[in-house]
C-alpha positions, 0 to 999 in steps of 0.5 A: 081253239080260238073262234074268230067268228069269220064265216068260211067263203061260199054258201051258208054251210061254208062250202066253197063254190066250184065243187067240193066233197062235204063230209057231214057229221050226223046224230049218233042217236038224238036227231036234235043234235043235227046242227043248222050248218049240217042241214044247210050243207045237206040242203045245198048238195047236188048229190048225197052219198050215204051208208044206208039210203033208207036211214038217210032219207029219214034224216033228210025228212026230219030236216025238211030236205027234199029233192036230193038224189041219194047214192049208197056208199058203204064198206062193200062198195066204197072202192067202186064209188071213189072214181065216181065221187072224185069225177063229180067234184072235179066237174063242179058238183057239191057232193055230201058224204054221211054215214049212218051216225057220227063222222064218216071215216071214223070206223065208218066208210068214207076214208078212201073217198076223202083221201082220193079227193084230197089227193086230187087237189079237190076241196074237202070240207068237214061239217063237224057233228056228234061223235060217239068217241068224244061223247063217251070219253067226256062222260066217262070221268076218266082222264081226257087230256091225252087219249087214243082211239082204237076202233074195233079190236080184231075179232080173233087170232094173232091180230087180236092178241097183239092189239090187246097187248098194245092196249094193255101198255097204253098209258093214255085213256083208250076208247074202243067200239064193240058189238053188243054181243061181244062186250063180255068177251072183250072185257074179259080179254082186257081184264086178262091183259090189263089186270082185273082192277083196271077201270073201264066205262061202258057207254051204251046207246049214247044220246038215245032214250035208253042211254046207260053208263056203267062204271067199274073194273074190268073184272066186274064189267065182264060179269055185268055184261054177261047178262047181255048188252044191247045197242051201240057200245063204246068202251072207255078204258083207263090208261096203264100206270106209268112204268118207271124207266129201268135204264135199258136203252135200245141197244140193249133191247136190240141185242137181246132181241137179236139173240132170241131171233137168231136162235130161231124164235118168232118175233112175238115170242122174242118180244114177250121174252125180252120185255118180261126179262128186262122189265120194259113195256112190251109195246116198246120192244115190239116197236123196236122189233118192227124198226129192226125188220124194216131196217133190212133185217132178215125178217123173222115171221110173227107166227 
């Protein structure tokens, strides 16, 4: 990207006059990563909505900012806060929004408030900041030219199985978040669907005193994580090897899917069978099945 060097209109934080929702990226561990522009944006806010008021008070204290009222906005009350935030911005107030670490709305609260403000035609300003996703990706040493972010995998059941299958077929580098107590299980599940030798990097406690980067295969990673993992964790998974196109077109796939579904088979089983028999990526077959259902098909269940 080309930097023109031109400041945004408004105050020193680049916030336009007349009210705005200002989304501020905050440190993921090292408080020294709080940018001067983020400090200016927080200092000029009329009110700060934050995931944890106690955590944010410490951040403000570190930045030498006082006198700003704090309001909680977390996963359990975000829906109740939407109208309140939109009304404040519409009334001309500068409302700052932060999460405990990194960027709001990225596996953190904030997405609904941001969407509502944008939908109401109000100014939404983002003050970029540290990102666990990009920090882990760059540090991993895996390809960075094309990547995707999956956030947290579903914890169990069909949703987890389906998402794991999608991740296994993904040719881009994939970044995931995981709770420390579930790292070993997730690496084991990934090894089962991706193959034991797929490369992975486990990034732990990024930018903090005990930062650690473990690199190896999924199988070795699952064994390593069995010892116990502490702190915030990001997984960076090598993409799947490209699959040669076997020359199967969508019409052939659709006919095969229809035959299985007409026999009473559920969508998941039909997708698995067709992908295996015709030698095409499961994700391609699954996406076609979804398009067929959305196009007015009879709607076969997933169970």
